[in-house]
C-alpha positions, 0 to 999 in steps of 0.5 A: 790951832792959831790959824784955825782959831783966827779963821773961826773968829773971823768967820763968826765976825763977818757973819755977825756984820752981815746979819746986821745988814740983812735983818733990816732988809728982811723986815723991810721986805716982810720976810723976817717971819718966813726966815724966823719961822721956817728957815731957822727952825729947819737948821736943827732938823737938817742937823739931826738928819745929817747926824743920823745919816743913811745906811746902805748895803755896801755888798749889794752896791759892790755886786751892782758895780761888778754887773754894770762893769761887765755890761760896760765891757760888752758895750765897749766891744760892740761899739768898737766892732761897729766903729771898726776901730778902738777909740776913747769913747769918753773923748768928744773929739774922737767920737765926733770923728767916728760919727761925722767923718767916718760914718758921715752922720748929720752934723746937727749942731756943728760937731756936737756929741751932746745927748740931745744930738745923739738922740736925734741921730739914733734913726740914722745909725745904731752907734748913737744908741749904744753911745747913749747906753754906755754914757748912762751906765758909766755915769751911774757906776762912777757917780753913784754905785762906786761913790756911795760906798766911798762915802760911808763913815768908818765909825757909824757905817752910815753915809752922812750927807750935807743939806744946803738951804742956800744953794738952790735959788728957788728955796729947794734943799740940795745935798752934797757929799754925796748928792742924794737929790740926783739919784736917777729914778727914770731908768731901771738901773737907777731905781735899783740903787734904792735897793741898797738903802736899808735899815741898819737894825733888825726889825726896822724898816724904811718908810717913804712919803711923798707929795702927789703932783704937788707942783701941779696942785700949787699951779692950780692954787696960784692960777685958780684955774677952774678946770685944773682945780676941779680935776684935783677936787674930783681926784682925777688923774690930771694927765688923763684929764688934760689929754681928754681936754686937749684931744676933746675926747671922753676920759675913758678913750684916752690912750697911753700916748695921749697921756704921755703928751699931756704929761709933757705939756703939764710939766713943760708949761710949769717950767716955761717950755715953749713950742721948740722944747715941747716939740723936742720932748714929744718928737713932733713938729714945732707947728704941731707942738704950737697947736697943742700948747694953744689948745692947752691954754684954751682949756686952762685959761687960768694958767695962761692968766697966771703966766701973764700976770707973773711975767707982768709982775716980774717986769715991773718989780724985777722979782717973783715970790712964793706963796710965803714971800720968798723972793727971786730976782729976775733982772734979765726979764727986761733984757734986750738979749732974747736968750737972756730974756727967755731964760728969765721968763722961764725962771719967773714962771717956775720959781713961785711954783717950785719955791712954794713946794719947797716951803710946804715940805720944809714946814712939814719937816719941822712939824714931823721932827717936833712930833718925833721928839715930843712923842719920844719915837725911835723913828728917824727922818733920814732923807729929803728928796725934793717932794719925798721924805724917807724914814728909818723906823722900828716896825712897832712904830709903823702905824703911828708914824704913817698917820703922823707923817701923812697928817703933818705933810697934808696940813703943812699949808692950806691950798685951794685944792686937796694936798695928797700924800702917797706913801709906802714901806718895806725893807728898802727904799726901792720897796717903799717907793 
């Protein structure tokens, strides 16, 4: 107790000393209101979410673990059979020996066996594809399916994650113990995990609400690009519209592959991706990627102006800002080291967009929790995953909860384009989203 009390007292003392240093700086940077009106009230909301926790079906997760374990065993046998020897699949050195010494596959990045390298090697041999499948399932099993039951609190029978406000430099929330933010949703197996997130009580359900393409909408707001704004105002599928513009064809003639290309470009541009990254994502030549990007900026000239203005501001001020004034410093934006400079430029382009999306959902969360308490609802806000909020609710509150949450989320900020919230509900998270 002596050691703990000394630590606790010192912890409080240091925080107090730091507060006296930081408070004037927040005021000087005109950020005190943002801190007081958003980040501080959010603490109470996150505390309640951590205290509530989430309920998962442990039996279902155990069943999934056994099924994936069986699939991994079959994959291992197949890998050994093709390699004609047994080796440690998780050892990059042993795998490199099989791929590059025994099978004589192309050494793309020296003897690297990274995921992007294996993806390039799938056309040369069947083994890289099997290794990728093995890694995906193995990570899913160890990181999520087996880890979630181990996180269940023996008293509440629920998982109580910790939400962090100060880890992601963009202002996004993150979670630890376990990390719910990274549960995979692109793979079928990853989405299956959501089936285990259920309501603990009878006659309760799971409700999910998430912002529709919010980062692209914020891009439209910040850039004021006429084409992008009009697409959202007319409620068009933004990826179809982009494909239509890039390929200069009517909306009705857009093919699925064209839409996929447009989607990669739409999101890639927001994350500062250049021709090399886009070419890798689409599996096309760098020259072809360059041509698509050129056409993109020709059609969306406002986005090109936004990027130019943002980079110019970053170079002069060494920081960029969100809509509400959260700053991120980008010291390397003027670096003579090309790699450091490019990385800083990517950060500068994306941070105002991603950070503003984070602010939007934080404001909504504060308002929703206030309404839950004022209206004495039994519904609980239990998870925040990037642009999505998850609720556990009694079925007799369903109609009111949907209406209230949708209203709070769509009115959290005023943008130059409509804010749309998609929602769903069901017996589990999978069904709800």
